[in-house]
N, C-alpha and C positions, 0 to 999 in steps of 0.2 A: 820905494817901499821893496821890501825883501819878499823873496818866495814864500816864507812862512806867514807874512802878514796878509798875502792873497789867497791863502788856503782856508777851508773851513776847520772849525776846530775839531780835534779827533774824538771819537768816541772811548766811552770808559773802557779799561782793559787794552787799548790799542798802544802800539809802542813809542808814541809820543806824549810826554807828559805836559801838562799846563806850562805855558811859557815856550813852548817849542824844543824842550830837551828830549833827546831820544831817550826811551827807557830800553837799555841795551839787554837786560834780561828777558823782555818781553820780544824783543827783536830776534833774538837767538833761539827762543823756544819757537816762535813764528816761523823761522828758518828751518828749524828741525823739523816742523810738522809738513812744511812743504817738501823737505828732501824725503820724508818718510812716504808721502803721497806720491811723488814722484817714482821712488823706488818700487813701490806698490803696483803702481801703473806699468812700469817696464816689465815687472814679473809677470803681471797678466797678458801683457803684450808678447813676451817671449812663449807663452804657454798657447797663445790663441792660434787657429788655423782658419784659413780664407780660402775662397775658390775664385778661380777664374774660368771662364769657358769661352770657345769660340765657334763659328759655324751652327748657330744655334743650339749648343750643347753637345755637338759630334767630338769635340775634344774638350776634355774638362782637366784642370791642374789644382791640387790643393798644394798649399804651402803653409809653411809657419809663418807668423807674421815677421819672424826674422829673415825671412827669405830661402829658408831650405825647404827644397821641394818635397813634399810628402807622397805623392801620388800623381799619375798620369793616366787618363783613361781616354783611349781613343777607340770610336765607333768604327767598326769596320768597314762600314760605307764609305768612309773616306780613305780608306788605304787603296789608292790605284797605283800600281807600279810605273804606269805610263805618266802619273801626274804626281810626282813626289813633292814638288814645290809647293801645292796646295796645302799638303798636309804639313810640311814644314812651315807655312804661313799660319796655319791653324794654332800648331803647338806654340809658336812664338807669340800670338796673338793671346791666346788661354793664359800664357806665363806671364805676359806683360799686364793682362787685366787683374789676375791675382795679385801681382806685386804693386798695383794701384791700389788694390781693396787693402792690401797690408799697410801701406803708407797712409791711406785713409783712416784705418782703424787706430793706428799710432797717432795722428793728428787729432782724433776724437779723444783718445784717452789721456795724452800729454798736453793737448793745446790749452785746456783750462789752466792747467798748473804752468805751462811756461808763457802765456799771453799775459796782455794787460800792463806791461811795462814794469811798474813799481811794485812793492809789497803794500797789501791793506793798510791804511792807517798812517802811513809815511806821507809826509809833506812833498815829495818829490817823486 
């Protein structure tokens, strides 16, 4: 039994015609829609800003979702000339949190477009 025989029958308007033939025009239209959706999500991500903080908000970083640092705020309470290492750790922690938030945003925006394996309506 072939893969086509195992799959359910496609719905009307999907890129597989009765008999298992691929409707190339519908497939290309669907691919174009997916490409446009990905491009729109990428543009939205490029403009988005995310924040990260460390030390209970004593160090805050704002970055573009593309990774470009926009701002760094350091509360004067954490500036101790005798303990620069703590400040360095807090800055690194805030930047890493912001980067993680940017990656999460990208996954949320692009995940539904990139995941799921095949294209809807195709038997593979």
